[in-house]
C-alpha positions in Angstrom: 0.0 0.0 0.0 1.3 3.4 -1.0 1.6 5.7 2.1 1.6 9.4 1.2 2.7 10.4 4.7 6.0 8.6 4.4 6.5 8.9 0.6 9.4 10.9 -0.8 7.8 13.6 -3.0 9.5 14.1 -6.4 10.6 17.7 -5.7 13.1 19.4 -3.4 12.2 19.3 0.3 11.0 22.6 1.9 12.8 24.2 4.7 9.7 23.8 6.9 7.6 20.7 7.4 4.4 20.4 5.4 1.4 21.8 7.0 -1.8 19.7 7.4 -3.4 21.5 4.5 -0.3 20.9 2.3 -0.3 17.2 3.2 -4.0 16.9 2.4 -3.4 18.7 -0.9 -0.5 16.4 -1.9 -2.4 13.3 -0.7 -5.4 14.2 -2.9 -3.1 15.1 -5.8 -1.4 11.7 -5.6 -4.7 9.9 -5.3 -6.1 11.6 -8.4 -3.0 10.9 -10.5 -3.0 7.3 -9.2 -6.5 6.9 -10.4 -5.7 8.2 -13.8 -3.0 5.6 -14.5 
C-alpha cells in the first residue's frame, strides 16, 4: 500500500515541514494521479 505520509515527494524538500493542508493537498493530488494511470 502506498503511504503518502512517508512517501518521498518528487521535488526538493521545503525548509519547513508540510502543514496539514499541504499534506492533504498532496495526498489528494497523488490519489487523483494514481486513479488516472
